[in-house]
C-alpha positions as CSV (number, residue, x, y, z in Angstrom):
1,M,0.3,-2.4,-5.2
2,I,-2.0,-1.6,-2.3
3,A,-5.3,-0.2,-3.2
4,R,-7.3,0.1,0.1
5,I,-6.7,0.0,3.8
6,H,-9.4,-1.4,6.0
7,V,-9.1,-0.3,9.6
8,H,-11.2,-2.2,12.3
9,P,-13.1,0.3,14.4
10,K,-11.8,-1.2,17.5
11,V,-8.1,-0.3,16.3
12,E,-9.1,3.3,16.0
13,K,-10.8,3.1,19.6
14,L,-7.7,1.3,21.1
15,L,-5.5,3.8,19.5
16,D,-7.5,6.9,21.0
17,Q,-7.3,5.0,24.5
18,M,-3.5,4.6,24.2
19,E,-2.8,8.2,23.2
20,A,-4.8,9.2,26.4
21,L,-2.2,7.0,28.4
22,E,1.2,8.5,29.3
23,K,4.7,7.2,27.9
24,A,5.1,3.9,26.2
25,P,1.3,3.5,25.0
26,S,1.1,7.1,23.7
27,I,4.2,6.8,21.8
28,A,3.1,3.2,20.2
29,A,-0.2,5.1,19.2
30,K,1.6,7.9,17.5
31,R,3.8,5.2,15.7
32,A,0.8,3.1,14.7
33,R,-0.9,6.4,13.1
34,S,2.3,7.2,11.4
35,I,2.3,3.7,9.9
36,I,-1.2,4.0,8.8
37,R,-0.5,7.4,7.0
38,S,2.5,6.1,5.4
39,L,0.5,3.1,4.2
40,L,-2.2,5.5,2.9
41,D,0.3,7.5,0.9
42,G,1.5,4.6,-1.0
43,A,4.3,3.3,0.9
44,A,5.1,-0.5,0.9
45,P,4.4,-2.2,4.4
46,S,8.3,-2.8,4.7
47,H,9.0,1.0,4.2
48,A,6.0,2.2,6.5
49,G,7.5,1.1,9.5
50,R,9.5,-1.6,11.3
51,L,8.1,-5.0,10.8
52,S,8.5,-7.7,13.7
53,K,11.5,-9.9,13.1
54,R,9.3,-13.2,13.6
55,K,7.0,-14.5,11.2
56,D,3.5,-15.6,12.6
57,A,2.0,-18.9,11.2
58,R,-1.4,-18.8,13.1
59,I,-3.1,-16.5,10.5
60,D,-2.2,-16.7,6.9
61,N,-0.7,-13.3,5.2
62,L,-0.3,-11.9,8.6
63,F,2.5,-9.4,9.5
64,K,3.0,-7.1,12.6
65,F,4.6,-4.0,13.0
66,D,6.8,-3.3,16.1
67,L,5.7,-0.2,17.8
68,G,8.4,-0.2,20.4
69,S,8.1,-1.0,24.3
70,G,6.5,-4.3,23.6
71,Y,3.5,-2.9,21.2
72,R,2.3,-4.3,18.0
73,L,0.1,-3.4,15.1
74,V,-1.4,-6.5,13.7
75,C,-2.4,-6.5,10.0
76,I,-3.3,-9.2,7.1
77,K,-2.5,-8.4,3.5
78,E,-4.8,-9.8,0.8
79,K,-4.5,-9.2,-2.8
80,F,-4.6,-5.4,-3.2
81,C,-5.9,-4.7,0.5
82,I,-4.3,-4.4,3.8
83,H,-6.5,-5.0,6.8
84,I,-5.7,-3.6,10.2
85,L,-7.1,-5.5,12.8
86,Y,-5.6,-4.9,16.2
87,V,-3.1,-3.0,18.2
88,G,-1.8,-3.5,21.8
89,S,0.8,-4.7,24.0
90,H,2.7,-7.7,22.8
91,D,0.7,-10.1,25.5
92,H,-2.6,-8.6,24.1
93,C,-1.8,-9.2,20.7
94,D,-0.7,-12.8,21.2
95,T,-3.9,-13.5,23.1
96,W,-5.8,-12.0,20.3
97,L,-3.8,-14.1,17.8
98,D,-4.6,-17.4,19.6
99,T,-8.3,-16.4,19.6
100,N,-8.3,-15.9,15.9
101,S,-5.8,-18.5,14.8
102,R,-6.7,-20.6,12.1
103,K,-9.6,-18.1,11.2
104,K,-10.0,-15.3,8.8
105,P,-10.5,-12.3,11.1
106,H,-10.5,-9.8,8.2
107,K,-13.6,-11.7,7.0
108,T,-16.1,-10.3,9.4
109,E,-19.5,-8.6,9.7
110,V,-18.2,-5.7,11.3
111,C,-18.3,-2.6,9.2
112,M,-14.6,-1.7,8.7
113,N,-13.1,2.0,7.8
114,V,-12.1,1.9,4.3
115,Y,-9.3,4.3,3.2
116,C,-8.1,4.5,-0.6
117,V,-4.4,4.7,-1.1
118,A,-2.9,7.6,-2.8
119,P,-1.7,6.5,-6.1
120,S,2.2,6.9,-6.2
121,P,3.7,8.0,-9.7
122,A,4.9,5.0,-11.5
123,E,8.6,4.7,-11.9
124,G,9.6,5.7,-15.4
125,M,6.6,7.9,-15.9
126,A,8.6,11.0,-14.8
127,K,10.8,11.2,-17.8
128,E,10.0,13.8,-20.5
129,F,8.4,12.5,-23.7
130,P,8.6,14.4,-27.0
131,A,5.9,16.8,-27.8
132,E,3.3,15.1,-30.2
133,S,4.0,17.3,-33.0
134,E,7.8,16.0,-32.9
135,C,6.3,12.4,-33.3
136,F,4.3,12.9,-36.6
137,M,6.9,15.0,-38.4
138,I,7.5,13.3,-41.9
139,P,11.0,14.3,-43.3
140,E,10.6,16.3,-46.7
141,L,10.8,13.7,-49.8
142,S,12.0,14.5,-53.1
143,Q,10.0,14.0,-56.3
144,E,12.4,11.5,-57.2
145,D,11.8,9.5,-53.9
146,L,8.3,9.7,-54.5
147,K,8.2,8.3,-58.0
148,K,10.6,5.3,-56.7
149,V,7.9,4.5,-54.2
150,F,4.8,5.0,-56.1
151,R,6.0,3.7,-59.4
152,G,2.8,1.9,-60.2
153,L,0.7,5.1,-60.0
154,V,3.0,7.3,-61.9
155,G,3.8,6.8,-65.7
156,R,7.2,5.7,-66.4
């Protein structure tokens, strides 16, 4: 379960620049924002958007979202956090990955924007439970039953 999303400030700046452009970059920026919103709503990465088909071994725990028309959103998953580090065309992302390969780009001094993920209701918690008064109801016992149970306290 993901608890926090860390978004690099450069990603937000790039998304703003891409939205100002026409056609493919604008559509890719909208898809990236939609993926980020889905992640913040508690969706798993595999359900938030279309992941790239190829696994990238240049950086540990890296995954990329395919935004269409050759655009990618580069992320790293670490324990309970997702770090969104770069967005751009396939070539720009490839260059960024080459530059940051064998490094830990999410461990940087740059102050990232941190967002808390909305808790999703746990499966099975939605079912109804009996009222508290129903849980502690004791069936009525007869005097004979009580005398058998507490034989040592009551004279024979």
